[in-house]
N, C-alpha and C positions, 0 to 999 in steps of 0.2 A: 613612847607611843601615846598619841592623843586619843582620849576616849571619845567615842561618837556622841553626837548631840543626843540628849535624852528625848525619848519619844513617848507619846501617850496614844494608845490604840484602843478603840472601842469595838468590841465584838457584839453584834446585834442579832438577837434571836427574834424574828418577826412574828413568831407565834407566842402563845401565852404560857408555855410550859417551862417553868423554872427548872424542872427536873432535867429537861433536855439541855438547858443552858449549863447546868452543873456538869454535864458530861463533857463539855468543851474544855473545862479548866485543866484537868490533868494532862490532856493531849497538848494544849498550847504551852502550858508551863514547862513541859519537858523539852521544849525547843531552846530554852535558855537564851532568849534574844537579848543581846547586850544593850544595856541602857534603855530598855523598852518596858514600859508599864502597860499591862493589858487589863482592861476593865470589861465588865460584861453587863449587858442590858437586855431585859426581856420585855416584849410588848405587854403593857398592862391590861389590855382588853383586845378583843377580836377573836379570830379563829384559834382554837387550841391545836389544830393540826391543819396544814395547808395541803390540799389535794385537788385544787381546781384553780382556773384563772380567776374566778370570782373571789376565792379565798385570798389569792395573792393581792388583788386590788383592795379588798377589804382590809387586809392587814397593813398595807401601805398607808391607807387612809388613817388608821389608828396610830401608826408608828411616827409619821412625819411631824405632827405638832410637838410631842414631847422631845423628840430627837433634836429639833431645831433649837430647843432651849439648852442643849448640851454641846452643840457642835464647836463652840469656841474653846471648849476644854480639851479637845483632842486633835491630834495631828492626822489621823487616818481612821478609816472605818472598814470593818469586815462584816458583811451580811451573811448570816449562816442559815440559808435555806437552799436546799438542792433542787432548784428549778429556775427557770428564766424569770425570776421575780422582778417586778418593776422598781422595787425599793432602791437598789443601787443607782439606777439611772436617775430617778427622781431626787434622791438625796444628793447626788453629785451636782445637780443643777442649783442646789442651795449652798454648797460648801466651797465653790470655786475650785482652787487648785489643790485642795486637800484630796488625796486619793480615796476612792470608795471601791472596794473589790467585793464581788460576789463569789461564793465558793463554787457555784455551778460553772461559771465561765472559767474560773481559775483551774478547775480540774480538767475541763475539756482542753484548755491550753496546755496543761501538763501532759495530757494524753497525746496530743498532736506533736509535742516536743520529743517524747520518748518512744513513740511507736515507730516500728521499723518500716521501710518502704514496702509497699504492696501488702501490708498487713492491716489489721483492723483493731479497734478498741470497742469495748462494751461498757454499758452502765448496768451495774447490779442494783436492782431496786427491790422494794419489799413486797410488791404485789402488782398485779396487772392494771388496777385502776390508775397507777402512776405512769404507766408506759406512754399513753398518748401525750400527757403533759410534758414528759421529758423529750419525747420524739419531736414534738412541735418546737421545744426550746432549742434543740440541736439544729433543726432545719432553719429556724429563724436566725440562729447564730451564723450558720453557714452562708446564708444569703447576705447577712449584714457585714461580714468580715472578709477581707481580702486574703484568705489563707492560701499560701503558696502550695500547701499540701492538702487541699480540700478533698481530694479523692480518698483520703484516709477516713473521712467522716462517714463510715458505714456502721451504723449503730445497731446493736443487738441487745436484748434484754434477758433477764433471768440469769440462771447459772450458765453463762455462755462459754466458759472455758472449753467445754467439751467440743464446741463447734469451731475451734481454731482461733479464738480471740487471744491477742497478744498482750493487751493492756486492759485492765478492769478498773473503772472508776466506781468508788463506793457511792451509790446514788441515793443518799438520804441521811439526815443527821441521826436517825434512829439506828443506823448501822455503824456509828462511830465506835471504834475499838474492836470491830469484828474482823479485822484484816487477817488475823491468824486463822480464824474459822474458814475464811475464803481460801487461804492457801491449803488448808487441810482438805477442803472439798475438791479443789483442783487436783490434789494428789490422788484422791480416791477415784476421780474420773479419768485422769490422764496418766497416772504413774508419777513417780518422784521426779524423774529426769525432765519430762515435758512440763510438769507443773512448775519447775524452777524457772522456766522461761516466761511464765506469766507474771507480769508486773501488776501490782495493785496500788492504786493511787488513793492516798488519804485526802479526802476532799477538804477537810479543815486545814491541814498542814499546807496543802497546795495554795489555798486562799491566803493564809497568813504569810507564807513565803513570798507570794506575788505582791502583797501589800507592803511587806517590809522592804522588799527590793525597790519598790517605787519610792518609799519614804527615804531610803538611803541613796536614791538616785543612781542605782545600778543599771547598767545597760543590758545585762543578761540576768536571767532568773534560773537558778540551779534547781530545777524541779526534781532532780533525783533525790532530794531530801524528803520529798513527799511519797517516795516509793517504799513498799515493803516487800 
């Protein structure tokens, strides 16, 4: 069996929190991606937390110049901000055919893939101030993409399992590693049997799996690996 071509991937945290970046490492290293080296980069200056459109554009302004000095060293890029951040689109314009994936769009794509017909998915966020930002991001995504199943884009926020949501996206990097807590909360609200039917999508895993599939030129993405 011929080993796959070695790949180098850069995971980008567009805020300035190295503590947040450190939470990415155990999650992504647990994927054991064959012949793939994962490096991590934190924006050196700019917003410490991204909670508005202004913050996203400010962080992009600070990210692009230093990233452009690194792009030749990597085969693909994963931007780890759970919002419709402009960085993936703008960075893509500089790196040509090298794939750039954002965890927000990757998790929505995963939700659309695994959600059942006539059901809905939700985004679990850390507070009401983030809801308009995420809602706008989903609406813009819905308008810009030709989803065959766009009717499934019915977005709810907060602990939405109790209202009949079938798939939950973890909506923020601060929630990384809290999937078990979400399952426990669903069990408390719904009971064990119904809670087992709620799928929880790991935003970071969904993003890395989407990026890795593009790098390996796979036609299909097995998003079930991002489910807990």
